[in-house]
N, C-alpha and C positions, 0 to 999 in steps of 0.2 A: 310530413313523413319521409321526405329525404333526410332531414336534418337528423331523426331517429336513426336511418340507415348508418349517416357518419358519424353519429354518436356512438351508436354499437359496435360499428367496424374498430374505432377508435378504442373504446375500453376493451374489447378483446385483443387486441394487441398489446394495450397496456398490463392488463392482467396476465398474457402469454409473457411478457417480460418480467414481472413480477416473480411468476410460479419458477420459470427459467432459474433466475437469481438464487431462489432457496437452495440449489446445490452448492452454494461457495460454502453454505454450513459442513460439505463433506470432504471440503479438500483441506486436507492436513499440511501443516507450516512444518519446519522444524525448531520452530522455537518451542519450547513448553511455556505453560501456566506459570505465574508466580508461584503458587505451590506445588508445582512440578509432578501433578498428578495425573497430565495428560499434555499432549501438543495442543497447541491452540489451532482452530480453524481458519481459514479466510475470511469468512462474513464477521468474527469475533476479532481478529486483528482489523479489519476494514473501519468498524465502529469505534475502536479502542483508538485508533489514529485520528480518525475524526474528533474525537473526545481530547484527545490530546492538543490537536488544531485552536480547538475553543479555547480550552484551559491557557493555551501559552500564545495566544494571539498576540498578547503584548511583545514577547519576543522577535516580531515580524518585521520587517521594514514598514515604513510607512505608506508606500504605494502596493503592498499587499490585501487582497479582499479578502478576509477570512472566510467568507460565504462561498466564495467559487472555492477555496482551499477544501473546505468542508466539504463540496460537492467532487470535487477531483478523489480526494481519498475513498469516499464511498465508493465511486465508482473505479478505481484503479486496479483493482485486483479481481473484475467479474471475468476477464479474459481465464482464470485460472481453471474457471470452469470447465472448459476445453484444454488448455496448455498446462495444466498443471502449476504446482507452486516450483518456483526456480530459487531455493536457497543461495543466498549469497555467498556462503564460501565452498557450496559443492563445487564441482569440475564439470560444467554443462558446455556445449556448444550455443554460444550464444544467440548466431546466425539462425539456426533450426528453432532453437526460443522466440526468437524475435517473430519468423513466420507464423510459426504456432500463435502466438499472440496476434497478430494482425489478424489472422483469419479468423482467433475467436471473436476479436472485434467487431469484425463485419459480421459477421452469424446471429452474436447476440443484442449488440444492438441494433441490428437490420429486423428485431420483433417487434420494434418500437414503433408507432407512427412516423412517420419520416421526419416530423418538425424535430419530435425529439430523438430521434435517432441521431439524426446530424447533429442537435446539439450536445449530447451525450458523448458523441465518440469525438469531436472537436475539442471538448474538454479531457477526455481519456489520452488524444494525440498532444497536448498540450503539454499533459503531466509527463510522457514519455520524452518529449523532447527537452523539458525543463529548462528553456528559455526565458519564461515570463516571471517576473516577481513573484506570481502566486505559484506557479509549477516549482520553483527553485524551495518556496518554504514549506510546499507539500512535501516535496523529495525529503528534503530534510527531516522533518517528522517521520516519514515513513521510515527512516533508518534508526531513529531515535529509540523506538518503542520496541524493537528486539533486543536491542543493548539491555535495556532494564528489566526486561523479563528473563533472559539468560543470568542477568547478576542475581535476580532476587531467587531463581531457581538453584541455583549453586553451579552455573556453569554452563547449564542447557547445551543448546548447540554448539559452545565454543569447546565443550570438552569433545564432540562428535566429529566435530571435523579438524581437532588440534590445532585450534586460530589459537594465533600469538597477536600480542597489541601491536606492532606493525602492521599487520594485516588489517587491523580494525582500524589504525589512522588511514592505510591507505586505502582499502574500500568502503569503508563508512563517513571516519573523518571528515575529508574534503568536501562530501556532498552536505553532512550535517553544517560543518563549520562555514558554508558559501550561503545557504539561508536562514541558519539562526547561532550564531558565533557563540553568545553568550550559553547558550543549551548546550552546545561542543563542549565547551570549556570546562563546563559544570558536569555533564555527564562522563566525560573524560576522565575527571578527578575522581569520579565515583568508583569506576570501573577499575582503574590502573592498580589498586591494590589487590581485587582478585589474579590480574595476570602475573603481577610480582612474585604472590604467593605459589599460582598453577608453576613456576619456573622450578 
């Protein structure tokens, strides 16, 4: 009977978390879909960059464990349920945004059973710190996908925020190059002509 009570409580907490993260589907990002029909939501983004990491695993350093990267990418934006999306080219107070995200991580991961809450939060914190090989590669991949969506949609949030190639280099390029240099070289060559035409 005691095992059944423990299992029931565990399942209740796991399902509470799973129901809560459905809200990520309602968080809109600044980046449009490739067909420019609407904005991408954060759940779609998380799935898509997890697929990016899976497909581009051969671009990671040998020290990277791609299964951990995929887990990080599936978890990394869950905090946006409470904190909202913070577009990379928007003018925001990063200290306020960081505080919102920390509080969101406490609340949302806290819905899980203690062991999973701790494990998921540890992965999220590792991603945010971007110091381990797994987190560095995960951050790189997180930055690549919006570039390609903006390019495919004819400019997307680049036009909305009046973004220049030098801003892309400073805000995005360094992070991508740090974890996936060949990917950055390839993607920068793809996007450069758009910025040259936009001048």
